[in-house]
C-alpha positions in Angstrom: 0.0 0.0 0.0 0.9 3.7 0.1 1.6 5.4 3.4 1.1 9.1 4.0 4.7 10.0 3.9 5.9 7.8 1.0 7.6 9.0 -2.1 5.7 8.5 -5.4 5.5 4.9 -6.5 4.1 3.1 -9.5 0.3 3.0 -9.8 -1.8 1.3 -12.5 -5.3 2.2 -13.8 -7.1 -0.5 -15.7 -9.6 0.0 -18.5 -11.5 -1.6 -21.3 -9.6 -2.3 -24.4 -9.6 0.6 -26.8 -9.8 3.2 -24.0 -6.0 3.2 -23.1 -5.2 6.4 -24.9 -8.2 8.4 -23.6 -7.4 7.2 -20.1 -3.8 8.3 -20.5 -5.0 11.7 -21.6 -7.3 11.8 -18.5 -4.3 11.1 -16.3 -2.2 13.7 -18.0 -4.9 16.3 -17.6 -4.9 15.5 -13.8 -1.2 16.3 -13.8 0.0 12.7 -13.2 3.6 11.9 -13.9 5.3 9.1 -15.9 2.1 8.2 -17.7 2.5 5.1 -19.9 -0.2 3.1 -21.7 -0.2 -0.6 -22.1 -2.9 -3.1 -23.2 -5.9 -2.6 -21.0 -4.0 -0.4 -18.5 -2.2 2.8 -18.0 0.6 3.2 -15.5 1.5 6.4 -13.6 3.5 7.6 -10.6 2.0 9.0 -7.4 1.4 8.8 -3.7 -1.8 8.9 -1.6 -3.1 12.2 -3.1 -2.7 11.0 -6.7 -4.3 7.6 -5.9 -7.3 9.4 -4.2 -7.6 11.8 -7.2 -7.5 9.0 -9.7 -10.2 7.0 -8.0 -12.4 10.0 -7.6 -12.0 11.7 -11.0 -11.1 9.2 -13.7 -14.1 8.6 -16.0 -12.7 5.7 -18.2 -10.7 3.6 -15.7 -12.1 0.4 -14.1 -9.7 0.2 -11.1 -6.6 1.8 -9.6 -4.3 -0.8 -8.2 -1.0 -0.5 -6.4 1.7 -3.1 -7.4 3.5 -4.4 -4.2 5.5 -7.4 -5.6 6.8 -8.5 -8.9 9.0 -11.5 -9.8 9.1 -15.0 -11.3 6.3 -17.4 -10.4 7.3 -20.5 -12.4 6.1 -23.0 -9.7 4.3 -23.0 -6.4 7.4 -22.2 -4.3 8.3 -19.1 -6.4 4.7 -17.9 -6.3 4.6 -18.4 -2.5 7.8 -16.4 -2.1 6.3 -13.6 -4.2 3.1 -13.6 -2.2 5.1 -13.2 1.1 7.3 -10.3 -0.2 5.1 -7.4 0.9 5.0 -6.3 4.6 1.5 -7.7 5.2 1.9 -7.5 8.9 2.0 -3.7 8.6 -0.7 -3.4 5.9 -3.4 -5.6 7.5 -5.3 -4.7 10.7 -6.5 -7.4 13.0 -10.0 -8.6 12.0 -9.6 -7.6 8.4 -10.4 -10.0 5.6 -8.5 -10.7 2.3 -9.4 -12.0 -1.1 -7.3 -12.8 -4.1 -8.3 -12.4 -7.8 -6.2 -14.0 -10.6 -5.8 -12.8 -14.2 -3.2 -13.4 -16.9 -1.7 -16.7 -18.1 1.1 -19.0 -17.0 2.1 -22.5 -18.0 2.8 -23.2 -14.3 -0.7 -22.3 -13.2 -3.5 -23.6 -15.4 -5.9 -23.4 -12.3 -6.4 -19.9 -11.2 -8.1 -21.1 -8.0 -4.8 -22.9 -7.0 -2.8 -19.8 -7.7 -5.1 -17.7 -5.5 -4.8 -20.3 -2.8 -1.0 -20.2 -2.9 -1.0 -16.4 -2.5 -3.5 -16.5 0.3 -1.4 -19.0 2.1 1.7 -16.8 1.8 -0.1 -13.7 3.1 -1.7 -15.6 6.0 1.6 -17.2 7.0 3.5 -13.9 6.8 1.0 -12.1 9.1 0.8 -15.0 11.5 4.6 -15.3 11.9 4.9 -11.6 12.7 1.7 -10.8 14.6 0.5 -14.1 15.9 -3.0 -13.9 14.3 -4.2 -14.8 10.8 -6.5 -12.8 8.5 -9.7 -14.6 7.3 -10.6 -15.0 3.6 -13.7 -13.3 2.1 -14.2 -14.1 -1.6 -17.0 -11.7 -2.2 -16.4 -8.5 -0.2 -13.0 -8.6 1.5 -11.5 -5.6 3.3 -8.3 -6.0 1.3 -8.5 -7.4 -2.3 -5.3 -8.6 -4.0 -4.8 -8.9 -7.7 -2.4 -11.5 -9.1 -1.4 -11.0 -12.7 0.3 -14.1 -14.0 2.9 -13.9 -16.7 5.7 -16.2 -18.0 8.6 -13.9 -17.2 7.4 -11.9 -14.1 4.1 -12.0 -12.3 2.7 -9.0 -10.4 0.8 -8.9 -7.1 -1.2 -5.7 -6.5 -3.6 -4.3 -4.0 -6.9 -2.9 -5.2 -7.5 0.6 -4.0 -10.9 0.9 -5.7 -13.3 -1.9 -4.5 -16.4 -1.9 -6.6 -15.3 -1.1 -10.2 -15.2 2.6 -11.0 -18.0 2.0 -13.6 -20.3 1.6 -10.5 -20.7 5.4 -10.0 -23.5 4.8 -7.4 -26.3 6.4 -9.4 -27.6 3.3 -11.2 -29.0 0.2 -9.4 -26.7 -2.8 -9.8 -27.9 -6.2 -11.1 -30.2 -5.1 -13.8 -29.6 -5.0 -17.6 -26.9 -2.6 -18.5 -26.2 -2.5 -22.3 -23.4 0.1 -21.8 -21.0 0.5 -18.9 -20.6 4.0 -17.5 -16.9 4.0 -18.1 -17.4 3.0 -21.8 -20.1 5.7 -22.2 -17.7 8.3 -20.8 -14.9 7.0 -23.1 -17.2 7.3 -26.1 -18.0 10.9 -25.2 -14.3 11.8 -24.6 -13.2 10.1 -27.8 -15.9 12.2 -29.6 -14.3 15.3 -28.2 -17.2 16.2 -25.9 -16.3 18.6 -23.1 -19.7 20.0 -22.2 -19.6 23.1 -24.4 -21.4 21.4 -27.2 -25.1 20.7 -27.2 -25.7 16.9 -27.1 -28.5 14.6 -28.0 -28.9 10.8 -27.4 -31.9 9.9 -29.5 -32.2 6.4 -28.0 -31.1 7.1 -24.5 -32.5 4.0 -22.7 -31.9 4.3 -19.0 -29.7 7.4 -19.6 -26.1 6.3 -19.4 -24.9 8.7 -22.1 -26.8 11.7 -20.8 -25.8 11.1 -17.2 -22.1 10.8 -18.1 -22.4 13.8 -20.4 -23.9 15.9 -17.5 -21.1 14.7 -15.2 -18.5 15.8 -17.8 -20.3 19.1 -18.6 -20.6 20.1 -14.9 -17.0 18.8 -14.1 -18.5 16.6 -11.4 -16.2 13.8 -10.2 -17.8 10.5 -11.2 -16.7 8.9 -7.9 -18.3 11.6 -5.7 -21.2 9.5 -4.5 -19.5 6.2 -3.7 -16.9 4.7 -1.3 -13.6 3.1 -2.1 -11.5 0.2 -0.8 -8.7 2.5 0.3 -10.9 3.9 3.0 -10.4 0.6 4.8 -6.6 0.7 4.7 -4.5 1.2 7.8 -2.6 3.9 5.9 -5.7 5.8 4.8 -5.4 9.6 5.5 -9.0 10.8 5.8 -8.0 14.4 6.1 -6.0 14.3 2.9 -8.8 12.6 1.1 -11.2 15.2 2.3 -8.9 17.9 0.8 -8.9 16.1 -2.5 -12.7 15.9 -2.5 -13.2 19.5 -1.5 -10.8 20.7 -4.2 -12.7 18.7 -6.8 -16.1 20.0 -5.7 -14.8 23.6 -6.1 -14.2 22.9 -9.8 -17.8 22.0 -10.5 -19.8 24.4 -12.7 -23.2 24.7 -14.5 -23.6 22.8 -17.7 -22.7 25.2 -20.5 -24.9 23.7 -23.2 -28.1 21.6 -23.7 -28.1 17.9 -23.0 -31.2 16.0 -24.3 -32.3 12.4 -24.3 -35.1 10.7 -26.3 -36.5 7.3 -26.0 -39.8 5.8 -27.2 -40.1 3.6 -24.0 -41.9 5.2 -21.1 -40.2 2.9 -18.6 -36.8 3.8 -20.0 -37.5 7.5 -19.7 -38.6 7.0 -16.1 -35.5 5.0 -15.2 -33.3 7.6 -16.9 -34.9 10.3 -14.8 -34.3 8.4 -11.7 -30.6 7.8 -12.6 -30.1 11.5 -13.3 -31.7 12.4 -10.0 -29.5 9.9 -8.2 -26.4 11.3 -9.9 -27.3 14.8 -8.9 -27.5 16.2 -12.4 -31.2 16.0 -13.3 -31.5 19.8 -13.7 -29.1 19.8 -16.7 -30.8 17.2 -18.8 -34.1 17.3 -20.7 -35.8 13.9 -21.4 -38.5 13.4 -23.9 -40.5 10.3 -24.9 -39.9 10.2 -28.6 -39.0 7.7 -31.3 -35.4 7.9 -32.6 -36.7 7.9 -36.2 -38.6 11.1 -35.4 -35.3 12.8 -35.2 -35.1 16.6 -34.8 -32.2 18.6 -33.4 -33.5 20.4 -30.2 -31.4 23.4 -31.1 -30.8 25.6 -34.1 -27.6 24.2 -35.5 -24.4 22.2 -34.8 -24.1 20.1 -31.7 -23.4 16.4 -31.2 -25.5 13.2 -31.5 -24.3 10.2 -29.6 -26.1 6.8 -29.5 -25.7 3.1 -28.8 -28.2 1.6 -31.2 -29.3 -2.1 -30.8 -26.8 -4.6 -32.1 -29.0 -7.6 -32.7 -27.6 -10.7 -31.0 -29.3 -13.3 -33.2 -29.6 -13.5 -37.0 -33.3 -12.8 -37.1 -32.8 -9.7 -35.0 -30.0 -8.4 -37.2 -32.2 -8.8 -40.3 -35.0 -7.0 -38.6 -32.8 -4.1 -37.5 -31.5 -3.4 -41.0 -34.4 -1.3 -42.0 -34.1 0.7 -38.7 -30.4 1.5 -39.4 -31.2 2.6 -43.0 -34.0 4.9 -41.9 -32.0 6.3 -39.0 -29.1 7.0 -41.3 -31.5 8.8 -43.6 -32.8 10.9 -40.7 -29.2 11.8 -39.7 -28.5 12.9 -43.3 -31.6 15.1 -43.7 -32.5 16.2 -40.2 -29.2 16.7 -38.4 -27.2 18.8 -40.9 -24.4 20.7 -39.3 -24.1 18.3 -36.4 -21.7 15.5 -35.7 -22.9 12.0 -34.9 -21.1 9.2 -33.0 -22.6 5.7 -33.1 -21.3 2.7 -31.1 -22.1 -0.2 -33.5 -21.5 -3.9 -32.6 -22.4 -5.4 -36.0 -20.5 -4.5 -39.3 -23.5 -5.5 -41.5 -25.7 -3.1 -39.6 -23.1 -0.4 -39.7 -23.1 -0.6 -43.5 -26.8 -0.1 -43.6 -26.5 3.4 -42.2 -25.6 4.6 -45.6 -23.2 7.3 -44.6 -19.4 7.4 -44.8 -17.8 7.7 -41.4 -15.0 10.2 -40.9 -13.6 8.1 -38.1 -13.7 4.4 -37.0 -12.5 3.6 -33.5 -12.4 0.0 -32.3 -13.8 -0.5 -28.8 -15.1 -3.4 -26.7 -18.5 -3.3 -25.1 -17.9 -6.2 -22.7 -17.0 -9.2 -25.0 -18.5 -7.5 -28.1 -16.0 -6.0 -30.5 -17.6 -2.7 -31.7 -16.7 0.3 -33.8 -17.3 3.9 -32.7 -18.3 5.6 -36.0 -18.0 9.3 -36.3 -20.0 11.2 -39.0 -19.8 14.8 -40.1 -23.3 15.7 -41.2 -22.7 18.3 -43.8 -25.4 20.3 -45.5 -25.1 19.2 -49.1 -22.2 16.9 -50.3 -19.0 16.4 -48.4 -17.0 17.5 -51.5 -18.9 20.7 -51.7 -18.2 21.4 -48.0 -14.5 20.8 -48.5 -14.2 23.1 -51.5 -16.4 25.9 -50.2 
């Protein structure tokens, strides 16, 4: 872990594939040092204050973890030694529970459960030998969660500072259907260049993930403001310093500079979106309307941005049935949204082709296991060639 007086150390923010560069840009904007992007993660340097700020403010990260041990784990003995490297007797308080998650691949450990057991044994033995008591294991909600990343050359053991993933902002009930994670929605908006100064419309807003995240960005509201974090249970947690970080972030909040609008034809979806906006504390900045996406009209005079996550169609019959919708929606964009930009997260190439417009940008992203493309369209009045030569 990080103690209050420590020098900066290496921290890691994890993310969905495709969001590494936008997460690196977020960290840079927060003033973090030594920012380097990898596959599914971005590393940076920092102490307690930086770790607090990253958890509180990052919009596209899933977790912030603190690596505490790295080395070879080619067999059980090496992994056991790696697990006992950190000063667990100083990092764990009596009565606290631990849990171990395992990711990555190693020829030595085909069974992740066995690898987690080895690390657990090492931690328990280390604490018992120095303190005379042993921490208990809690696989669902431990006080201290460890992440073991297995690799052939050097495996890494980290402590999770986040707890519930950062996509769990605290405004949406967990456990229900969620076609779009909050972190991915924020990533789409940031990749589109949204900063709150543009008017924004989601014409198929569902339960409101895009419009909530847009309102959080527009008002500069930290996405983690309404939740708790795992680091608050650490023995090294500095509540006064964390309060300073929260207070400083709250002072940066502002009124939304431009309109944010959400349409959906489903009355229940509109009701749920309103509840989520209220829970996030940004309902005053968003207008919701029960309206079909094909009845598209810009709620402002010109310009602005359209962002949507249209249905993908998981089965062949659904894909065929959605083709007409995509064609008609593309036609509405062309004729009723001139002067705006549109960004669509599409999970089916065949359906993307049915839109009938040429995207100016194609950005690969993953919505869970589904490989998608974020398609950016510039909706000129008249032909694109005429626009370029005018």
